[in-house]
N, CA, C and O atoms as CSV, one atom per row, in Angstrom:
chain,resi,resn,atom,element,x,y,z
A,1,MET,N,N,0.831,-1.190,0.000
A,1,MET,CA,C,0.000,0.000,0.000
A,1,MET,C,C,0.876,1.254,0.000
A,1,MET,O,O,1.929,1.307,0.635
A,2,THR,N,N,0.408,2.244,-0.724
A,2,THR,CA,C,1.126,3.513,-0.732
A,2,THR,C,C,0.577,4.415,0.356
A,2,THR,O,O,-0.474,4.139,0.935
A,3,LYS,N,N,1.277,5.467,0.623
A,3,LYS,CA,C,0.865,6.390,1.676
A,3,LYS,C,C,-0.503,7.025,1.378
A,3,LYS,O,O,-1.289,7.264,2.295
A,4,GLY,N,N,-0.782,7.295,0.094
A,4,GLY,CA,C,-2.058,7.897,-0.293
A,4,GLY,C,C,-3.249,6.989,-0.027
A,4,GLY,O,O,-4.361,7.479,0.167
A,5,GLU,N,N,-3.041,5.680,-0.013
A,5,GLU,CA,C,-4.131,4.748,0.246
A,5,GLU,C,C,-4.435,4.627,1.730
A,5,GLU,O,O,-5.568,4.328,2.106
A,6,ILE,N,N,-3.451,4.854,2.568
A,6,ILE,CA,C,-3.636,4.717,4.014
A,6,ILE,C,C,-4.311,5.955,4.596
A,6,ILE,O,O,-5.239,5.837,5.395
A,7,VAL,N,N,-3.856,7.129,4.205
A,7,VAL,CA,C,-4.382,8.390,4.725
A,7,VAL,C,C,-5.524,8.843,3.825
A,7,VAL,O,O,-5.342,9.048,2.625
A,8,GLN,N,N,-6.695,8.995,4.419
A,8,GLN,CA,C,-7.863,9.396,3.639
A,8,GLN,C,C,-7.827,10.892,3.338
A,8,GLN,O,O,-7.490,11.697,4.206
A,9,GLN,N,N,-8.171,11.254,2.117
A,9,GLN,CA,C,-8.193,12.650,1.704
A,9,GLN,C,C,-9.481,13.309,2.190
A,9,GLN,O,O,-10.512,12.641,2.269
A,10,PRO,N,N,-9.449,14.600,2.519
A,10,PRO,CA,C,-10.657,15.290,2.980
A,10,PRO,C,C,-11.684,15.461,1.861
A,10,PRO,O,O,-11.321,15.603,0.693
A,11,ASN,N,N,-12.964,15.446,2.226
A,11,ASN,CA,C,-14.034,15.647,1.255
A,11,ASN,C,C,-14.410,17.114,1.113
A,11,ASN,O,O,-15.129,17.481,0.183
A,12,SER,N,N,-13.935,17.950,2.016
A,12,SER,CA,C,-14.270,19.368,1.970
A,12,SER,C,C,-13.409,20.077,0.933
A,12,SER,O,O,-12.333,19.604,0.568
A,13,ARG,N,N,-13.906,21.226,0.463
A,13,ARG,CA,C,-13.182,21.996,-0.544
A,13,ARG,C,C,-13.572,23.457,-0.446
A,13,ARG,O,O,-14.562,23.808,0.196
A,14,PHE,N,N,-12.796,24.291,-1.079
A,14,PHE,CA,C,-13.105,25.711,-1.176
A,14,PHE,C,C,-13.536,25.993,-2.610
A,14,PHE,O,O,-13.015,25.399,-3.554
A,15,LEU,N,N,-14.488,26.899,-2.762
A,15,LEU,CA,C,-15.020,27.236,-4.074
A,15,LEU,C,C,-14.829,28.725,-4.336
A,15,LEU,O,O,-15.047,29.554,-3.453
A,16,LYS,N,N,-14.428,29.049,-5.537
A,16,LYS,CA,C,-14.406,30.455,-5.955
A,16,LYS,C,C,-15.716,30.677,-6.696
A,16,LYS,O,O,-15.965,30.053,-7.728
A,17,VAL,N,N,-16.554,31.567,-6.169
A,17,VAL,CA,C,-17.862,31.827,-6.761
A,17,VAL,C,C,-17.960,33.279,-7.208
A,17,VAL,O,O,-17.267,34.160,-6.699
A,18,LYS,N,N,-18.841,33.498,-8.173
A,18,LYS,CA,C,-19.044,34.836,-8.719
A,18,LYS,C,C,-20.509,35.214,-8.553
A,18,LYS,O,O,-21.397,34.447,-8.924
A,19,CYS,N,N,-20.759,36.385,-8.000
A,19,CYS,CA,C,-22.115,36.924,-7.880
A,19,CYS,C,C,-22.512,37.477,-9.244
A,19,CYS,O,O,-21.790,38.291,-9.820
A,20,LEU,N,N,-23.641,37.045,-9.754
A,20,LEU,CA,C,-24.070,37.485,-11.079
A,20,LEU,C,C,-24.671,38.894,-11.070
A,20,LEU,O,O,-24.810,39.516,-12.123
A,21,ASP,N,N,-25.027,39.395,-9.889
A,21,ASP,CA,C,-25.571,40.757,-9.801
A,21,ASP,C,C,-24.483,41.818,-9.875
A,21,ASP,O,O,-24.576,42.758,-10.664
A,22,CYS,N,N,-23.452,41.664,-9.050
A,22,CYS,CA,C,-22.428,42.707,-8.966
A,22,CYS,C,C,-21.076,42.278,-9.525
A,22,CYS,O,O,-20.123,43.057,-9.488
A,23,GLU,N,N,-20.974,41.050,-10.044
A,23,GLU,CA,C,-19.742,40.523,-10.647
A,23,GLU,C,C,-18.603,40.333,-9.646
A,23,GLU,O,O,-17.451,40.178,-10.050
A,24,ASN,N,N,-18.911,40.342,-8.342
A,24,ASN,CA,C,-17.890,40.136,-7.321
A,24,ASN,C,C,-17.525,38.660,-7.250
A,24,ASN,O,O,-18.404,37.801,-7.315
A,25,GLU,N,N,-16.233,38.357,-7.117
A,25,GLU,CA,C,-15.762,36.986,-6.924
A,25,GLU,C,C,-15.232,36.856,-5.512
A,25,GLU,O,O,-14.530,37.739,-5.019
A,26,GLN,N,N,-15.577,35.735,-4.851
A,26,GLN,CA,C,-15.065,35.477,-3.519
A,26,GLN,C,C,-14.931,33.979,-3.306
A,26,GLN,O,O,-15.536,33.179,-4.020
A,27,ILE,N,N,-14.137,33.613,-2.320
A,27,ILE,CA,C,-13.888,32.208,-2.010
A,27,ILE,C,C,-14.740,31.829,-0.810
A,27,ILE,O,O,-14.743,32.519,0.210
A,28,ILE,N,N,-15.475,30.702,-0.948
A,28,ILE,CA,C,-16.320,30.217,0.144
A,28,ILE,C,C,-15.958,28.770,0.446
A,28,ILE,O,O,-15.351,28.085,-0.377
A,29,PHE,N,N,-16.333,28.315,1.627
A,29,PHE,CA,C,-16.092,26.930,2.034
A,29,PHE,C,C,-17.233,26.069,1.514
A,29,PHE,O,O,-18.398,26.439,1.657
A,30,GLY,N,N,-16.920,24.941,0.919
A,30,GLY,CA,C,-17.909,24.065,0.308
A,30,GLY,C,C,-18.826,23.362,1.295
A,30,GLY,O,O,-19.866,22.835,0.902
A,31,ASN,N,N,-18.456,23.345,2.580
A,31,ASN,CA,C,-19.285,22.719,3.606
A,31,ASN,C,C,-19.691,23.747,4.660
A,31,ASN,O,O,-19.708,23.438,5.852
A,32,ALA,N,N,-20.013,24.948,4.236
A,32,ALA,CA,C,-20.375,26.019,5.167
A,32,ALA,C,C,-21.653,25.662,5.927
A,32,ALA,O,O,-22.575,25.082,5.354
A,33,SER,N,N,-21.709,26.001,7.196
A,33,SER,CA,C,-22.869,25.677,8.022
A,33,SER,C,C,-23.813,26.867,8.186
A,33,SER,O,O,-24.847,26.750,8.843
A,34,THR,N,N,-23.466,28.003,7.598
A,34,THR,CA,C,-24.324,29.179,7.642
A,34,THR,C,C,-24.489,29.739,6.229
A,34,THR,O,O,-23.746,29.372,5.318
A,35,GLU,N,N,-25.457,30.617,6.057
A,35,GLU,CA,C,-25.645,31.261,4.751
A,35,GLU,C,C,-24.413,32.090,4.406
A,35,GLU,O,O,-23.817,32.731,5.272
A,36,VAL,N,N,-24.045,32.068,3.141
A,36,VAL,CA,C,-22.913,32.862,2.664
A,36,VAL,C,C,-23.465,33.998,1.818
A,36,VAL,O,O,-24.168,33.768,0.834
A,37,LYS,N,N,-23.138,35.234,2.211
A,37,LYS,CA,C,-23.616,36.408,1.487
A,37,LYS,C,C,-22.488,37.051,0.702
A,37,LYS,O,O,-21.314,36.944,1.056
A,38,CYS,N,N,-22.874,37.720,-0.371
A,38,CYS,CA,C,-21.910,38.467,-1.174
A,38,CYS,C,C,-21.363,39.614,-0.325
A,38,CYS,O,O,-22.115,40.309,0.357
A,39,LEU,N,N,-20.068,39.797,-0.377
A,39,LEU,CA,C,-19.441,40.846,0.423
A,39,LEU,C,C,-19.720,42.246,-0.120
A,39,LEU,O,O,-19.585,43.235,0.601
A,40,LYS,N,N,-20.104,42.323,-1.377
A,40,LYS,CA,C,-20.327,43.618,-2.015
A,40,LYS,C,C,-21.798,44.046,-1.967
A,40,LYS,O,O,-22.108,45.159,-1.542
A,41,CYS,N,N,-22.709,43.154,-2.407
A,41,CYS,CA,C,-24.127,43.541,-2.501
A,41,CYS,C,C,-25.003,42.899,-1.424
A,41,CYS,O,O,-26.197,43.190,-1.356
A,42,ASP,N,N,-24.438,42.039,-0.588
A,42,ASP,CA,C,-25.115,41.443,0.569
A,42,ASP,C,C,-26.262,40.483,0.205
A,42,ASP,O,O,-27.140,40.246,1.035
A,43,LYS,N,N,-26.271,39.932,-1.006
A,43,LYS,CA,C,-27.276,38.932,-1.386
A,43,LYS,C,C,-26.752,37.546,-1.038
A,43,LYS,O,O,-25.543,37.318,-1.022
A,44,VAL,N,N,-27.673,36.614,-0.758
A,44,VAL,CA,C,-27.287,35.256,-0.371
A,44,VAL,C,C,-26.777,34.497,-1.595
A,44,VAL,O,O,-27.485,34.360,-2.593
A,45,LEU,N,N,-25.534,34.005,-1.502
A,45,LEU,CA,C,-24.924,33.243,-2.588
A,45,LEU,C,C,-25.091,31.740,-2.389
A,45,LEU,O,O,-25.240,30.999,-3.361
A,46,ALA,N,N,-25.067,31.285,-1.137
A,46,ALA,CA,C,-25.132,29.851,-0.860
A,46,ALA,C,C,-25.822,29.600,0.476
A,46,ALA,O,O,-25.735,30.403,1.404
A,47,LYS,N,N,-26.510,28.463,0.545
A,47,LYS,CA,C,-27.179,28.041,1.777
A,47,LYS,C,C,-26.720,26.639,2.144
A,47,LYS,O,O,-26.429,25.827,1.266
A,48,PRO,N,N,-26.654,26.349,3.462
A,48,PRO,CA,C,-26.260,25.000,3.880
A,48,PRO,C,C,-27.407,24.009,3.669
A,48,PRO,O,O,-28.558,24.292,4.002
A,49,VAL,N,N,-27.070,22.839,3.109
A,49,VAL,CA,C,-28.068,21.786,2.874
A,49,VAL,C,C,-27.413,20.449,3.185
A,49,VAL,O,O,-26.575,19.978,2.416
A,50,GLY,N,N,-27.785,19.830,4.302
A,50,GLY,CA,C,-27.289,18.501,4.638
A,50,GLY,C,C,-25.781,18.380,4.734
A,50,GLY,O,O,-25.223,17.376,4.290
A,51,GLY,N,N,-25.111,19.356,5.291
A,51,GLY,CA,C,-23.663,19.301,5.441
A,51,GLY,C,C,-22.887,19.842,4.246
A,51,GLY,O,O,-21.667,19.994,4.324
A,52,LYS,N,N,-23.556,20.131,3.162
A,52,LYS,CA,C,-22.916,20.701,1.972
A,52,LYS,C,C,-23.450,22.112,1.761
A,52,LYS,O,O,-24.392,22.537,2.430
A,53,THR,N,N,-22.847,22.825,0.837
A,53,THR,CA,C,-23.297,24.165,0.499
A,53,THR,C,C,-23.952,24.131,-0.875
A,53,THR,O,O,-23.360,23.654,-1.843
A,54,LYS,N,N,-25.178,24.641,-0.955
A,54,LYS,CA,C,-25.888,24.692,-2.228
A,54,LYS,C,C,-25.868,26.129,-2.740
A,54,LYS,O,O,-26.334,27.050,-2.069
A,55,LEU,N,N,-25.319,26.303,-3.945
A,55,LEU,CA,C,-25.264,27.639,-4.534
A,55,LEU,C,C,-26.655,28.067,-4.983
A,55,LEU,O,O,-27.431,27.258,-5.492
A,56,GLN,N,N,-26.954,29.322,-4.794
A,56,GLN,CA,C,-28.215,29.892,-5.223
A,56,GLN,C,C,-28.104,30.285,-6.709
A,56,GLN,O,O,-26.996,30.393,-7.234
A,57,PRO,N,N,-29.242,30.499,-7.386
A,57,PRO,CA,C,-29.200,30.849,-8.816
A,57,PRO,C,C,-28.426,32.131,-9.126
A,57,PRO,O,O,-28.002,32.343,-10.262
A,58,ILE,N,N,-28.244,32.977,-8.124
A,58,ILE,CA,C,-27.533,34.236,-8.335
A,58,ILE,C,C,-26.010,34.050,-8.375
A,58,ILE,O,O,-25.288,34.976,-8.746
A,59,ALA,N,N,-25.510,32.855,-7.994
A,59,ALA,CA,C,-24.073,32.599,-7.919
A,59,ALA,C,C,-23.650,31.526,-8.910
A,59,ALA,O,O,-24.409,30.600,-9.199
A,60,ARG,N,N,-22.443,31.656,-9.425
A,60,ARG,CA,C,-21.856,30.668,-10.325
A,60,ARG,C,C,-20.487,30.254,-9.780
A,60,ARG,O,O,-19.715,31.093,-9.317
A,61,GLU,N,N,-20.199,28.964,-9.839
A,61,GLU,CA,C,-18.896,28.472,-9.424
A,61,GLU,C,C,-17.885,28.744,-10.526
A,61,GLU,O,O,-18.078,28.329,-11.669
A,62,VAL,N,N,-16.810,29.439,-10.184
A,62,VAL,CA,C,-15.781,29.762,-11.144
A,62,VAL,C,C,-14.744,28.645,-11.193
A,62,VAL,O,O,-14.348,28.195,-12.268
A,63,GLU,N,N,-14.306,28.199,-9.997
A,63,GLU,CA,C,-13.351,27.086,-9.930
A,63,GLU,C,C,-13.375,26.460,-8.540
A,63,GLU,O,O,-13.845,27.063,-7.575
A,64,THR,N,N,-12.858,25.235,-8.462
A,64,THR,CA,C,-12.723,24.528,-7.193
A,64,THR,C,C,-11.270,24.592,-6.766
A,64,THR,O,O,-10.372,24.271,-7.545
A,65,LEU,N,N,-11.037,25.007,-5.527
A,65,LEU,CA,C,-9.683,25.123,-5.004
A,65,LEU,C,C,-9.410,23.947,-4.076
A,65,LEU,O,O,-10.298,23.506,-3.347
A,66,GLN,N,N,-8.195,23.448,-4.102
A,66,GLN,CA,C,-7.838,22.293,-3.256
A,66,GLN,C,C,-7.015,22.729,-2.083
A,66,GLN,O,O,-6.622,21.899,-1.262
């Protein structure tokens, strides 16, 4: 067995999202436990759902960060 098989990798991730209203980009945690609001226009970008974060229609995922 290699070292990668013994140590389990985390399932959590960070997401770079873009607000479609104000074009602001920010990094959020993929397993956030509270609502995530845009830092510029204060609209809700993501809501917690069952331990994961669900993006709202106003937000788009730009990239996944490891």
